[in-house]
Structures are given as structure tokens and as C-alpha cells.
N, C-alpha and C positions, 0 to 999 in steps of 0.2 A: 283512468281507472279511478274510482272514486272509494274512499276507505281508509282503514288506519294503517299510514305505512310500515308502523313498528310491529305491527302484528304479524306473525308468521303466515306466511301462504302455505296451503298445501297442495302439494303435487299430485295427492291421488284423490283430490276431492272439488268440484266447484258448482258452486251455487248448493252445496250441501246432498249431492251426488256423486257416487262414485265414480271415478273415471272407467273405461272399457279398457283392459288391456290386450292391446293389437299387438301381433307378431310381427316384427320388423320385415318390411316387403325383401324378397331375394331379388335378384336381377332374373330374367328372364332367361332359359337355355341359350347356348349358341345355337344357330341353326344347323340343322341337318345337311349332310353334304347332297343330298335331294333337293331341299328348300336353295340353297345356295345356286344347282345347278339350272333351278328351274328360274329363279329372280337373274341369273347371268343370262339365260335364254329370252326370257322378257324384256330385259336391257337390249341387246342383239336387236331383237325384231322391233321395238320401237323405234331404234337408232334407222333403219331400215326404212319404217314408215315416213319418218321424218327427213331422211335424204330423200326418199321418191316425192315427198311434197315440193321440199325447196327445187330440185332439179326442176320439176314441171313448172315450179314459177319462173325460174330463170330461164327457160325456154321462154314463157310467156312473157317477160319483160323484156327479153332480146326482140322478140318477133314485135312487141308494140313500139320499141323506139326504130327499128327498121323503118317502122310502119311511118311513126312520126315523122324520122329523119328526110323518107322518101317520096312523101304523099302518097302511100297506097294503102291499101286495106289487105293484103292477102299475106302480110310476113307474121302477123299475130296467129292462125291457124297453123302456118307450116313450122314457128317456132315451137308453138302447143304439141304437135306432133312429134318433131325433132327431142325435145325435153320427155316427153312421155315413153320415146324409145330410148333415149338414152338412161331413163329410169329405171325403166323395166330392163336392161341389160344389165345395170348396174347392180339390179335387184336379185336377181337372176344368179350372177357372179355371187355375191355375199351368202346368198341364202344356201346356193349349191357347197361354198367353201365351210360355211357351218356345216352342213349335212355330214360331208366327210370328215370335218374334225370331231362331232359327235361319233361318228360309227368307230372311227380310228379310237376314241377315248373307250366305247364299249368294246372293242376287240379286243383292247388290252387289260380293260377289267375282266373279260372273260379268261383270257389266257393267265392273269394272274391267281384266279380261282380254280385252274383246272391245273396247272404246275404248282409242284409243292417247292415249297420253300428253301432256300439249300440250307442244310442240314448242317449243325456243328460239329466237328470234329470228335470222335468219340474220344471219350478220356481211356488214357492205354489202362488194362485192367491187370491186377495184380499178376505179378509172375512173368511180364513182358519188359 
């Protein structure tokens, strides 16, 4: 920057125009319980899809390896079908476990909303 270094600089003006006062930015509020659950579910289901694709590719790779090893051409479809079967079975087990976990959490929340919280013991009354 050019100019007189000895001259005091103004923190409130620049090029003759006053600076706009901007309030300090506050951090975003933490996510609600519902948002956290939705993010967790999204991550779980993304993991299921990734595992499905990897399992299918492993079956394809094993079939391809077997075809090259034995000089045949029927192990690739067998590997793909076995990989797909294993992927579907694994996906089914994970989704059923997630469903059961969600249902038990829902039942626990419903139970907690219906049941009264344990009350504090009453203070002794005067004269007792």
C-alpha cells in the first residue's frame, strides 16, 4: 500500500467511505435429534449400498480369476450370481437389524412419553 506511513489510518473509513458495521457471525445451531437420526440413517444406507457393490465386484473378480486359471468362460456368471446372492443376503440382514433397532427405539420413546417420570419424595410437612 502506498501513502504516508506516519499518518494514522482510520479503522472506520476506507477510501473516504464509512465501513458497514456487520454483526459477528454466530455458529450454526447444533442439529436436532431428528436431523442426527436422519444423517445416521443416510450413512447406514449408503454403507449398505457400498457393501453391496463391493460384494458383487468380489464375486466378479473371483469368477474372472477362475476363468483365467482354468481357461473356461462360465465362472464369471457363477461368481456374479454368487456375489449378488451374498450381497442381497447381507443387505437383507443389515436392513432388518436397522429396522428392529429403529422400532425398539420408537417403542422406548413412546414408553418414556407415556410413563410418568419418577417423582421426588415429598418434603415432610410441618408437624410430622
